[in-house]
Structures are given as C-alpha cells and as structure tokens.
C-alpha atoms as one frame of an Amber mdcrd trajectory, in Angstrom:
protein
  77.464 -98.147 135.081  75.770 -95.446 132.928  72.570 -96.294 131.144  72.753
 -96.614 127.356  71.232 -93.609 125.558  67.550 -93.993 124.920  66.133 -93.201
 121.452  64.118 -90.302 122.862  67.333 -88.765 124.340  68.929 -88.818 120.890
  65.770 -87.304 119.424  65.818 -84.518 122.050  69.485 -83.801 121.378  68.814
 -83.667 117.650  65.945 -81.226 118.208  68.111 -79.049 120.485  70.933 -79.102
 117.929  68.501 -77.989 115.205  67.297 -75.129 117.431  70.892 -73.997 117.946
  71.529 -74.112 114.179  68.338 -72.147 113.504  69.306 -69.535 116.098  72.783
 -69.194 114.578  71.289 -68.792 111.101  68.937 -66.108 112.404  71.847 -64.232
 113.994  73.946 -64.484 110.826  71.098 -63.003 108.781  70.565 -60.253 111.346
  74.290 -59.363 111.357  74.356 -59.267 107.553  71.323 -56.988 107.573  72.957
 -54.661 110.090  76.201 -54.602 108.095  74.276 -53.700 104.936  72.349 -50.982
 106.772  75.608 -49.613 108.174  77.211 -49.533 104.720  74.172 -47.717 103.318
  74.312 -45.175 106.151  78.033 -44.595 105.614  77.396 -43.964 101.914  74.591
 -41.537 102.777  76.907 -39.703 105.205  79.589 -39.356 102.515  77.002 -38.027
 100.046  75.601 -35.557 102.584  79.086 -34.301 103.487  79.793 -33.739  99.786
  76.529 -31.787  99.445  77.347 -29.652 102.484  80.802 -28.883 101.094  79.313
 -27.967  97.718  76.738 -25.713  99.372  79.442 -24.013 101.445  81.479 -23.383
  98.304  78.405 -21.976  96.561  77.747 -19.752  99.571  81.306 -18.407  99.441
  80.940 -17.687  95.720  77.659 -15.845  96.302  79.222 -13.833  99.144  82.132
 -12.949  96.880  79.782 -11.840  94.100  77.781  -9.681  96.520  80.833  -7.959
  98.054  81.139  -4.240  97.521  84.288  -2.924  95.847  85.464  -1.657  99.263
  85.006  -5.133 100.788  86.900  -6.711  97.892  89.745  -4.207  98.309  89.889
  -4.905 102.065  90.019  -8.655 101.405  92.850  -8.180  98.865  94.798  -6.064
 101.390  94.333  -8.696 104.086  95.463 -11.501 101.748  98.427  -9.416 100.629
  99.433  -8.818 104.264  99.204 -12.545 105.017 101.306 -13.354 101.951 103.899
 -10.781 103.032 103.994 -12.259 106.553 104.535 -15.726 105.077 107.373 -14.438
 102.874 109.000 -12.697 105.842 108.789 -15.868 107.901 110.336 -17.911 105.065
 113.224 -15.441 104.810 113.834 -15.581 108.570 113.819 -19.375 108.470 116.279
 -19.405 105.557 118.684 -17.208 107.530 118.613 -19.575 110.500
C-alpha cells in the first residue's frame, strides 16, 4: 500500500506550484510588454507611411511648379489622349 504523504512532500509540492505560478506571471507580463511594443511599432509605421505619402505629394507639387510650359503642355496632351482612349473604350463597351 502507498505511503501517506509526508509533510515535506506537501511543502515541496507547494514550493513547485509557487514556482510555476511565478513563471506564468513572468510570461504574462512579458507577453503584455511585447503586445504593447508591437502596438507602438504599428502606430509608428502608420505615422511614417503617412509622412512618406505627404512627402511624395509635396514632391509632385514641386515638380509640377518647376515644369516648363512645354512640359506642362506635353502632360496635358498625354492626359487628354488617355481621357479620349477611356471615352472610346466606354463607347465600344456600350455598343456591345
């Protein structure tokens, strides 16, 4: 028949259980810290993407300001041609 548990066995089990609880608490805190760091990084990424987009828009505006009249006329012709192509395609699709 098995021996009845000794007081020191119960004490050892209690100590082991406390170690497991402490380890779990440590992991929970570490996971929370990583989740917070991840959220902060995601926010920083969103902010940086917005800055890049703003800088690209500014760059386009500056390029547009610095274009010569001939470059502006060429751009207008190109846009007009694209608009005409789109209209032609719409008309062909309406016929079908």
